[in-house]
C-alpha positions in Angstrom: 101.7 126.9 101.5 101.1 128.6 104.9 102.8 127.6 108.2 99.4 126.3 109.5 98.7 124.2 106.4 102.3 122.8 106.5 101.9 121.8 110.1 98.5 120.2 109.4 100.0 118.3 106.4 103.0 117.1 108.4 100.8 115.9 111.3 98.4 114.1 108.9 101.3 112.4 107.1 102.9 111.3 110.3 99.6 110.1 111.8 98.8 108.0 108.7 102.3 106.6 108.6 102.3 105.8 112.3 99.0 104.0 112.0 100.0 102.0 109.0 103.2 100.9 110.9 101.0 99.4 113.7 99.9 96.7 111.3 103.5 95.3 111.0 103.6 92.9 113.9 100.0 91.5 113.5 100.7 90.8 109.8 104.0 89.2 110.6 102.2 87.0 113.2 99.5 86.1 110.7 102.1 85.0 108.2 103.4 82.3 110.5 106.9 82.1 109.2 110.5 81.9 110.1 111.9 85.3 111.1 114.6 85.8 108.4 112.2 84.6 105.7 109.6 87.1 106.9 112.1 89.9 106.9 113.5 89.1 103.5 110.1 88.8 101.8 108.7 91.8 103.5 111.7 94.0 102.6 111.9 92.7 99.0 108.1 93.3 98.5 108.4 96.8 99.9 111.4 97.6 97.6 109.6 96.2 94.5 106.4 98.0 95.4 108.3 101.3 95.8 110.1 100.9 92.4 106.8 100.0 90.7 104.9 103.0 92.2 107.8 105.3 91.3 107.9 104.1 87.6 104.1 104.4 87.2 104.2 107.9 88.8 107.0 108.9 86.5 105.1 107.7 83.4 102.3 110.3 84.2 104.4 113.3 85.3 108.1 114.3 85.3 107.6 115.8 88.8 108.0 112.4 90.5 110.2 112.6 93.7 113.7 111.2 93.4 114.3 107.8 94.8 117.5 108.8 96.4 117.9 112.6 96.2 121.7 113.2 96.2 124.1 112.5 99.1 121.5 113.3 101.7 119.1 110.8 100.2 121.9 108.1 100.2 122.5 108.9 103.8 118.8 108.6 104.7 118.5 105.3 102.8 121.6 103.9 104.5 120.4 105.0 108.0 117.0 103.4 107.5 118.7 100.2 106.3 121.1 100.1 109.3 118.1 100.8 111.6 116.3 97.8 110.3 119.3 95.5 110.7 120.0 96.7 114.2 116.3 96.3 115.1 116.3 92.7 114.0 119.6 92.1 115.9 118.0 93.6 119.0 114.8 91.5 118.7 116.9 88.3 118.7 119.3 89.4 121.4 117.2 91.0 124.2 113.7 91.0 125.5 110.9 92.5 123.5 110.1 94.8 126.4 113.6 96.2 126.5 113.5 96.8 122.7 110.2 98.7 123.0 111.4 100.8 125.9 114.7 101.7 124.3 113.1 102.5 120.9 111.0 105.0 122.8 114.1 107.2 122.9 113.6 107.9 119.1 111.7 111.2 119.8 114.3 112.3 122.3 117.1 111.5 119.9 115.3 113.3 117.1 114.6 116.4 119.1 118.1 116.5 120.5 119.7 116.1 117.0 117.4 118.8 115.6 118.5 121.1 118.4 122.2 120.4 118.0 122.4 120.1 114.2 119.5 122.3 113.0 119.1 124.8 115.8 115.4 123.8 116.3 114.6 124.8 119.8 112.2 122.3 121.6 109.1 124.0 122.8 107.9 123.3 126.4 104.8 121.5 125.1 106.9 119.2 123.0 109.2 118.4 125.9 106.1 117.7 128.1 104.6 115.4 125.5 107.9 113.5 125.1 108.2 113.2 128.9 104.6 111.8 129.1 105.3 109.4 126.3 108.4 108.0 128.0 106.5 107.6 131.2 103.8 105.7 129.3 106.4 103.3 127.8 108.0 102.8 131.2 104.6 101.8 132.6 104.1 99.4 129.7 107.4 97.5 130.1 107.9 98.0 133.8 107.6 94.3 134.8 110.2 93.2 132.1 112.9 95.9 132.2 116.3 94.5 132.9 115.8 91.0 131.4 117.8 91.6 128.2 121.6 91.5 127.6 123.9 94.4 126.9 124.4 93.7 123.2 120.7 93.5 122.4 120.0 96.7 124.4 122.8 98.5 122.5 121.4 97.3 119.2 118.0 98.7 120.1 119.5 102.0 121.1 121.4 102.0 117.8 118.2 101.4 115.9 116.5 104.4 117.6 119.5 106.6 116.9 119.7 105.6 113.2 116.0 106.3 112.6 116.3 109.6 114.5 119.4 110.5 112.4 117.5 109.7 109.2 114.6 112.0 110.3 117.1 114.8 111.1 118.9 114.5 107.7 115.5 114.6 106.0 114.6 117.7 107.9 117.9 119.4 107.1 117.9 118.6 103.4 114.3 119.8 102.9 114.2 117.3 100.0 111.3 114.9 99.1 112.3 111.7 100.8 109.1 109.7 100.6 110.7 106.9 98.5 114.1 106.9 100.2 113.3 104.8 103.2 111.6 102.3 100.9 114.9 102.0 98.9 116.8 101.6 102.2 115.0 98.3 102.9 117.1 96.7 100.2 120.0 96.4 102.7 118.1 94.3 105.3 116.6 92.3 102.4 120.1 91.2 101.3 121.1 90.4 104.9 117.9 88.4 105.5 118.2 86.3 102.3 121.8 85.5 103.2 120.5 83.9 106.4 117.6 82.2 104.6 120.2 80.6 102.2 121.8 79.0 105.2 118.8 78.1 107.4 116.0 77.6 104.9 112.8 79.3 103.9 109.5 79.0 105.7 106.3 81.1 105.5 103.0 79.3 106.0 100.7 82.2 104.9 102.7 84.4 102.6 99.8 86.6 101.4 99.8 88.4 104.8 103.5 89.4 104.6 103.1 90.3 100.9 100.2 92.6 102.0 102.5 94.0 104.6 105.4 94.6 102.2 103.4 95.8 99.2 100.9 98.1 100.8 101.3 98.8 104.5 105.1 99.3 104.8 105.3 101.5 101.7 102.4 103.6 103.0 104.0 103.9 106.5 107.5 104.8 105.4 106.5 107.1 102.6 104.3 109.2 104.9 106.9 109.1 107.8 109.7 109.9 105.4 107.8 112.9 103.9 106.5 114.4 107.2 109.9 115.9 108.4 109.6 118.4 105.5 106.7 120.0 107.3 107.1 119.5 111.1 110.2 119.0 113.3 111.8 115.7 113.5 111.1 115.2 117.2 107.4 115.5 116.5 107.5 113.0 113.6 109.4 110.5 115.8 106.6 110.6 118.4 104.2 109.0 115.8 106.5 106.0 115.6 105.3 105.2 119.2 101.8 104.5 117.9 103.2 101.0 117.1 104.1 100.6 120.8 100.5 101.4 121.7 98.3 99.9 119.1 100.2 96.8 117.9 99.3 95.0 121.2 95.7 96.0 120.8 95.5 94.5 117.2 97.2 91.3 118.5 94.6 91.2 121.3 91.7 91.5 118.8 93.1 89.0 116.3 94.8 86.5 118.6 92.9 87.0 121.8 96.2 87.9 123.6 95.0 90.4 126.2 97.4 93.2 127.0 98.3 93.7 130.7 96.8 96.4 132.7 100.1 98.2 132.6 100.1 98.1 128.8 96.6 99.5 128.6 97.3 102.3 131.1 100.6 103.2 129.6 99.2 103.1 126.1 96.4 105.5 127.1 99.0 108.0 128.3 100.9 107.8 125.0 97.8 108.2 122.9 96.4 111.2 125.0 99.8 112.9 124.9 100.1 112.5 121.2 96.6 113.7 120.5 96.9 116.7 122.8 100.2 117.7 121.4 98.9 117.5 117.8 95.9 119.6 118.7 98.1 122.1 120.5 100.2 122.4 117.3 97.2 123.2 115.2 95.8 125.7 117.7 99.2 127.3 118.2 99.5 127.7 114.4 96.1 129.5 114.2 96.9 131.7 117.2 100.2 132.8 115.6 98.3 133.8 112.5 95.7 135.7 114.5 92.9 133.3 113.6 90.1 132.0 115.9 91.4 128.9 117.9 88.3 126.8 117.0 89.4 123.8 114.9 87.4 123.1 111.7 85.0 120.2 111.9 
């Protein structure tokens, strides 16, 4: 596989995964359930779907990727699981705006970890795109920054760091990790059902959360878990920010909750930065190989 085709595949995987991830919040809202019940059912459905897909795949070919490839796979599964748990803790301990803003440090953490641990030098274009994205997120949450407490903010920061670390380990191992994040959801599922056992179960429209757990989350995490094999971790992490941009738009269309002007303006900055950076990656790959810079239609 050429460098250009690897970049294109990595960008496509990250884009599909990031877009699938944007459906998470709307489907949770449509389910109309209690938080821990939602988390438990979603995580359990994702885990069972991953195991089912893996077994069917294995029945047709022996080349199916490992669920947890060695110690690096175990580390990635654990990091994704910890990231989910700290994310839930942050949601219940600080403002949503603070969570969104702090999670935007995921690309920065990924790029810095790749630089320190893997020696992947950040290109100026990537640093500019990251800076633009952080500016966009600051605009989105500007009116609400500072309303959360220290513990919740620290949990959100921990979640961003755990996900960035998982991306970095995936990049370093060069192993097929598409199923590994899906196995990692077993940890938050166990935690969630422990809370459900104490507080009770309630989901009014379970088919939405089952759709989320069986289709959308496996698609999102499989693609985002595989993409670091082909493009740097900092670039994969930027596609996680699509949820910050598009989830409010889906909520607006479904529940008629109009985003603020700041949300629309900041979201536009994020999308433009992401699209321009992806196009630059493709053009730069063609230029390095001495091909015309016109993109195929």
